[in-house]
Steps between C-alpha positions, in 0.01 A plus 500: 500500500741219573374178648599426861803274538423138580727505803339798677360430846141545388537209257641266766226267621429535871650227715259279690565462872451136610452396138571151369855374556714365220506120487864458622440748784175326589672160518785640712259670739290184528806288589636756748167553672435126522817459708428815700150374579631168632765688697234734635292211629811358671570847639148518639536156659837599653354821646207314657739235636720774652202662672383167641852401611560835672159532669440154645647522854643150491683574172599865548830432676598254229435764232716752683778246554514399135474860372788620717722195461837614364717319249767587247871587501554777753849573366338617175241709682227254404398349835135593447165395644262288293272801468793711383610237246146492361482879465850570366590168342191337353348831388812559290368218278164679478668826403723315248183389319363854533817629334457261207134602464597866502773443239258312276238774531763761409629321189203296375189582701271795561777719643695484171259742333499835687136560407391161629727534804344829605190336643654242739782737598266789585254264669778339705651836600161636606427166668812548715488876555139518618531221763818663633315834515205340679738345756684829557179703541356242739812505717541878490142531620534228765853578613647168382840403357559577132755219461244261349394721208625241247319199654167539310664580165555142376262265317530123536406359160516136617256563783272702271491216248438249779189700589390483136559123501296455818203713394508359145483831315567465126690825473584588135862451397552874439411584862715212629791625287446849643520355851822314414668801336382727781653264756830489308524882500383500862781259591755721324407805705478290817857383433612861456327596826675217686838589348473876564307533824585183692877495466661639817876454483695374200809281506660618178746209486220243505294710260797526264544124513131455415534738206805309373303175535211647303743613231640147476144362487421736210823413317436124525151550362630704207766238423231234486639295788248238612461283807315549826816391685659827385216743564346364822824522709575842352146616582539384861828694533340814353204464737725457806710804406188709437357395837820597684519831312193632682292522182202267521606163363196463273648776279757242385222278369344785303833605351578148378149460356536822304825377343344200330424526128125488438497524119525200269767454237492296183443135577373567852146415600535672837744760627739408785304726733170329423662156534653579840182670616307185407739296717521737797143633521361178654778517764407861573122459499490152651772518766671836558196725537281254698787439747546875538127530571516215750762679711376857447120474527498331841368791707277478804138559409239580763202728541714761675777476241256542210342793680842663534545477124223756454599727791877543464605748229781279362279195449195698391717678242608163358142372476367820340800515268436149368122517478439864404837625377573214261152503347481877457860525379487228231151594381592869497828437316319293236228761457755783470692306235186451293380855563820676393621269221340369182438164665143381552345224706415174321134474398473167683581654839358768726674721755340285769728217384808719539385600849455133597850407380642805680342379823651155441844665483446608862608151605850570624675211668852381421678830437278689746596259778866534403488881504311490830787301654757744362306815593453410867810289555582494869139545614363145507159602634433764236639269229244233591222759513591628154506143371151451643395821324639368168302178543184691597526750216570226248200301623269804473630576151448137399140499625424832330653382171309171523167682531577739215628228267211265574256768386662495155591132490237403240641766265856375556395141435353591160815693407723207597286258300539726195878515557532121532266390217679278246237375255752389238694297762844620390617590850479877440199696629277609213509863607865518385425356154192694392699703247667197337345350179630155597294510818181580308577224249536249784177622657322473163609135474379437853164662425470302174559174688247599762249600232551167316449314828182697573371430146570128547316494833211697350476253206501205742221656708299579185541140382388369840192723494417396143537134593276551803230672287520223238447237769196681635352527150532121444334424832219746441424378143542122557217238513397300807527124514125445537235598238744732331414768756755777548750426766 
């Protein structure tokens, strides 16, 4: 009988889902999520400010005046309102960063390996299909409009991480990386939805000009041309042409992000894509997205309006899609991936943890608000009601995720402490060095020094005790000053 070949499937070790990240991937995820968390907090502040500004009677007219104030060159078709500039202009920066993230994931991250990519891709697809199905079923039953089926399909990673920052949950890096990768895939499909389903008429001349501009952008990158003064004006021209073509202008941002090189060459510490992302991400997270939220989240909130959210089929479908559809879809997609592949869940985690993260992904804000505006364009009342439904559904999902994550927070804290422990003080967590002889040699030296210190302290204490006993013996055996009586 011949021995089984070493490369047969049965000899391949099963892949761990949510297992420990590699050190470079862990460092990248930590840096990216740190910026996203700060941006999420700013996003949360902007949303609250918008609600206050729009709902205080003395300030409401000012909010409307600023939102609908027009500026820009009309001859170029760019005389837009502030709200419109925020949605089509500033969000192009957000989608540019999303394009770089997607490119990096495809060439150097989890999406590079088809086996590793299966989980976030399936989870993201299920996490978009199920909310859309929930919305459609709700509106078919209630007789509502099906136009908003795509509204509850998007996850807002910045807002989700802001919730984690506020509640102080020490979520393990593997689950945070899953959230980040899931959001990247989610953004990709959201972009495709916007491009395919929310493009009415196309001006092929403008679209052709945008394609030529993108080709020039790609050529300059390949030739190694440097200088923001070359790329920024060209990017603005491409954006303007894409906007006038009828295709949503944010697609231009994604396309340019995907063209950047995200792999390092000899002598490079960071790839051009990572370098530009590092420069642009703070602009996206700290300015572009919060300003979009400021001029998109300002909807009227009252008892009657909140009641309508749960009675109208369009708004109820959005809420159920975000809260129920997202959770069931992402959890179900993850479970199906593990069930029908050789992957297995990490021993450190339980399925309850996956369910909690899936509920956190029900926070849909930036892209959901954008799709809501596109889906019900021309119906200002229904647009505002759908925006209120997005805010309500996201709030419910955030509260549900907070409760579920708090239940497991002590477990997460222990896992994070294990991930961060650096006993040899070399700047690298010990968990990544456990298989290296040099690490154990350093730890042996540390233990030897500690043992020598403990022996020295023990000898000093023993000497002190001996000295104390000797003093007592002299006092007890000494003679008194009178009549030689014992003292």
